[in-house]
N, C-alpha and C positions, 0 to 999 in steps of 0.2 A: 604258675604258684596259686593252687586254688586259696582261695581266700577264705579264712573263720570270719569272718558276716560283712556281708556286702550291705546295702543299704543304698535305692536306686526312688530318687523324686519321689521321697517320704515326706505325706502331709497326714496331719492330725486337727481337726475339729471340733472345740466342747461349744454346739449352736452356732452363735454369731462371734466365737475365739477362735481366731487359728494360731495354735501351740503350733504344728509347725510345718513350713511350709517350704518343701521341695529340697529335701534332705539329703544329697548326697556323702554317700562315706563308704572305707573300704578299709577293713583292716588283714593283714597279714599275718598267717603263723609268728609267733617269737615274738611280734610288734607291740608296743606300747602307746595306745593313745586317752589322751588325759581330753575331753569336753571340759571347756570352760564357759561359764557364765553367767551373770546374775540370777539373783531368783527372780524367779515366772518366765526364765526365757528358753522352757521346755526341755531341759536337760532330763527330769525324770520322768515328763511323757515318754522319749526318749530310749528310756530307761524301761519302762513299763511294757513295750513293746515288743524291744527287742526278748525280754523275758515269757512275751506271750501273756502281762494279764489283762491288755486290755487292745484291738487291734483295730488298725493300722484307718483313716480315711479314705486314702489312699497311696502307691504307690507298694514297694516289694523289698519285701526285708528275709535275709535268707541269712541264716542260723547256724552253720558247718553244712550246708548244702540242702538245711531242712527248714520250715513253714515254724516262726517259732511258735512256742508254747508245744510244739511237739514231741512226742515221746523217744524223738530222737533227737530235738533240741534241748530236750530238760535234761539228757543223760550228758551230755555235751557244756553244757553251761553250769559255772557255780556262778552265786549271787555271793557279796557280802555286804550286809549295809551301814550307815557310818555308826546307827549305835544299837551294839551288838546286846541280846540280853541271856545267859543260863543263868540254870539253879544255883540257888548260892550255899549251897551242901552238897553240893556235888564234885565230884574234883575234877581237877584234866583231864585226865586219862578219865575214869569214869564218863562225863559226857562226850567223849568222841567217839568212847565205845556202845555208847547209845546210839548215837547219829548213822556210826557202819553200822548196825543195825538196821538203820528203818531204812539205810542204803541198799541190803542186801549185802553186805562187804563184811569178814571176816573182823572181829573186834578185835585181835591179836594185831592189828597195821595201829590201833593207836598210837601204842607208842614212839613206831615208827613218823609217823603223824606228825606227833608234837617237839619229836625233836627235829627233824624240818623245821618247825616254825622255832628254837632254839627257847621251849619249855619242858625238856625234857627231864632240868633238874626240878622244875614244879608239879612234872604233871601229877603230885600225890599228894597236894597242897588242895584245900577248898578254895573251887572258883571265885568265893566272897571274900577271899583273905588278895587275890587278884589285883595287880593297877590295872589303869585304860588301854596303860599297852598291853600289856601282858591279855587282862580280853580281848581287842583284836588279831592278840596271835592266834589265843583258842579260836576264831572264830576264821581266822585264814586256815585254820588247820580241818576247818570242817568243812572251809567249802576246797579244797582239796581234795577232799573226800572222793574217788572213780578218777582221776588222773582227769579236770578234766579241760578243752580245750581254751575256754573261753571263761575267763573270768571279768565280770561284770562288780568294780565297788566303787561304791558308795562316800563320797572324801570320808573314804578308809584311816585317813589321820586325824579326823580331825580333834582336838584335843590332847594330842596327844606332842611330849616334848623333844625340843629338836636331836636327843638323841634316839629317842628310839622312834621317831619317823625318818632316821638312816636308816636304821636297823630293819623299821617293816619292809623299805624301799628293798633295801639287798635282796630282801628274800625275795621279792617281787622282781627283779634282774635276773636270778636263778631261775627262777620260773619259767618268764621269757629266753634267759637263755638256750632253755630244756625245749623249746615249740610253746610255753601257752602264750595267746593271745589275751593282752589285757586295757579292760578301757578302763578310765579312773572316771568318775564325775566330778565336779569339783564346784564351787562355786569361786566368780573368777574377783575377789579379793582374797582368792586364795592357792591363785597359782603360786606363786610365787614359790616358795614351801615348801607347798602341799606335793606337786607333782613333779617329776624326770620323765618325760615323755619324749618316742622318737616325734610326735607331733602330736603339736594342739591346738586342736580347731576350738575358735570360740564364737559365743550363740550367740548369736543378740535375739531381740524381737521376734517371734514367727522364724523361729529358725535361721537367722541370719547368720551370714561366715564373715565374722573378719580377719583381719593380716597374721600371719603369726607373733607370737606373744601381745594381741593388743586385743584392746576388749572394743568389742563390734562397737559403732553409735545406737544411745539408744533415745528414745526421746522421753524426755520429762513429762510424766502424764501428772495433769494441771492437777495443785491442790497435795502438792506431794513435798511442799515447803512447808506448807499450814499441818502435816499431819504429824510432824516433827518441830513441830513450832515453827516460828517467823523466821528469830533469830541465825540458823541451820538450817544448812537444806539437809533432802535426803540424804542419807551414807549410799544409796544405791545411785547416785548419782557425782560421786569426787572420782577426779582421774582414778588412773589405776596404772599400776607400774607395770612396767613390758619385763617379761622373763625371759633368764638365756640364762644354759645351762653349759660349759666349755666343752661336756664329752656329748651331748644330745643335741639332735640337730631339730629343731621347728619348726616345722612346714604344714602349709593347707593344702588341700586337697580341690 
């Protein structure tokens, strides 16, 4: 089976700082992968490389058999940021029709996309009246334009209540069942409720990989206690719980 995303020995440096070192990852069609890690572990750097926003220092990345950022890769990849922003005066239907026109698709598809994400009942309401969960659904509807083969989601359930979170991931389950590969980026401290992956590679500094369901060991930078006050440790250094889901298997490649 041809991989939707293949990363081989990927490294990225910013001057003397090694943001990623020797990262290897392969995502098959229909597979859901959660990339977990603390702030500064390199998650956003890898995401930007996959999207073609910045180049890698070394290594190879293949997105749907194309180079990141190429026309073929952009046509096959969709991205949903953590905080979506839409015009509050537009209705959900008007917003999606606008994006369909930008992508060269028929605006008539807007209703079907909003129905797919569970917003058919609110399609003609102004986005300014939507809850955060509803705005995230509008973002997902936008990401689904053109039937992408790879979805890159940056902490998509941040700020959502438990019911909205379950509903959102049920939508992703359906997309994965239809062959879309889904890559979720989340902070390690959100691993328990934020992601339900087929596997969850855990990143530490410089792209180090941890064991399934555990946070990769990280050295405590000098001065961390002082930055938050000497009486309490920096939140980044608190032990994080292991995560398991009864129906999904977590593994590292």
